[in-house]
TIVOVO-606721 format. One line per field, with one value per residue (C-alpha): chain; x, z, y. Coordinates in steps of 0.5 Angstrom, whole numbers, plus 2048, in hexadecimal, padded with zeros to 3 digits. Layout:
<fivos>
mol c(A,...) $
xx c(X,...) $
zz c(Z,...) $
yy c(Y,...) $
</fivos>
This chain:
<fivos>
mol c(A,A,A,A,A,A,A,A,A,A,A,A,A,A,A,A,A,A,A,A,A,A,A,A,A,A,A,A,A,A,A,A,A,A,A,A,A,A,A,A,A,A,A,A,A,A,A,A,A,A,A,A,A,A,A,A,A,A,A,A,A,A,A,A,A,A,A,A,A,A,A,A,A,A,A,A,A,A,A,A,A,A,A,A,A,A,A,A,A,A,A,A,A,A,A,A,A,A,A,A,A,A,A,A,A,A,A,A,A,A,A,A,A,A) $
xx c(81C,81E,826,829,830,833,839,83C,83F,845,849,848,84A,845,841,841,83D,83B,836,834,830,82C,82B,825,823,81E,818,814,818,812,80E,812,814,81B,81E,825,827,82E,832,837,83D,83D,837,832,82B,82A,826,821,825,820,81A,817,810,80E,808,809,811,80F,815,817,81D,820,820,828,829,823,826,82C,82A,826,823,821,820,821,81B,81F,826,822,826,825,82A,82C,82F,833,835,839,83B,83C,840,83A,837,83D,83A,838,832,82D,828,821,81A,813,813,819,81E,825,82C,833,834,83A,83F,83F,844,844,84B,850) $
zz c(8EA,8ED,8ED,8ED,8EF,8ED,8F1,8F2,8EB,8EA,8E7,8E9,8E7,8E4,8EA,8EF,8F2,8F2,8F5,8F1,8F5,8F2,8F7,8F5,8F7,8F5,8F6,8FC,8FB,8FC,8F7,8F1,8EE,8EC,8E7,8E5,8DD,8DA,8D4,8D1,8CD,8C6,8C6,8C7,8CA,8D1,8D4,8D9,8DF,8E6,8E8,8EF,8F0,8F4,8F8,8FA,8F8,8F3,8EF,8E7,8E4,8DD,8DC,8DB,8E2,8E6,8EB,8EC,8ED,8F2,8F2,8F9,8FC,902,904,909,905,8FF,8FB,8F6,8F6,8F1,8F4,8EE,8F0,8EB,8E6,8DF,8DA,8D6,8DC,8DA,8D9,8DC,8E1,8E1,8E7,8E4,8E7,8E4,8E3,8DE,8E2,8E1,8E5,8E1,8E2,8E5,8E1,8E2,8DF,8E0,8DE,8E0) $
yy c(90E,907,905,8FE,8FD,8F5,8F3,8EC,8EA,8E7,8E1,8DA,8D3,8CF,8CB,8D1,8D6,8DE,8E2,8E8,8EE,8F3,8FA,8FE,905,90A,906,902,8FB,8F7,8FA,8F7,8F1,8EF,8EB,8E9,8E9,8E7,8E9,8E4,8E7,8E8,8ED,8E8,8EA,8EB,8E5,8E3,8E0,8E0,8E4,8E5,8E8,8EE,8EB,8E4,8E4,8DE,8DD,8DB,8D8,8D7,8D0,8D0,8D3,8CF,8CB,8CF,8D6,8D9,8E0,8E3,8EA,8ED,8F3,8F6,8F6,8F9,8F3,8EE,8E8,8E3,8DD,8D9,8D2,8CD,8D2,8D0,8D4,8D5,8D9,8DE,8E5,8EC,8EB,8F1,8F2,8F5,8F7,8F6,8FD,8FD,8FF,8FC,8FC,8FD,8F5,8F1,8ED,8E5,8E1,8D9,8D7,8D2) $
</fivos>
């Protein structure tokens, strides 16, 4: 069983920055690939944000966040990060970390508002 715990969400003004963390336990960290997804308010579907590959650390981003968000991981800390810069109101939502084996964290709320 893989356990993921997200943190780092909060309220930020447009143009601000946040860094989300996802601490992973229950499996050798480097054997998994990881992704970040978000679910906007009002019951919208969970949408892909970013992913990082387990082998060479290759990354992929949704068009809406490319150039503003950066996904990274620290194998020594068993943690995946999402650095979010130049945040916009449409970035508001619950952000979830997941693995390529289908495990999900509980999510962390990000609200971008003035």
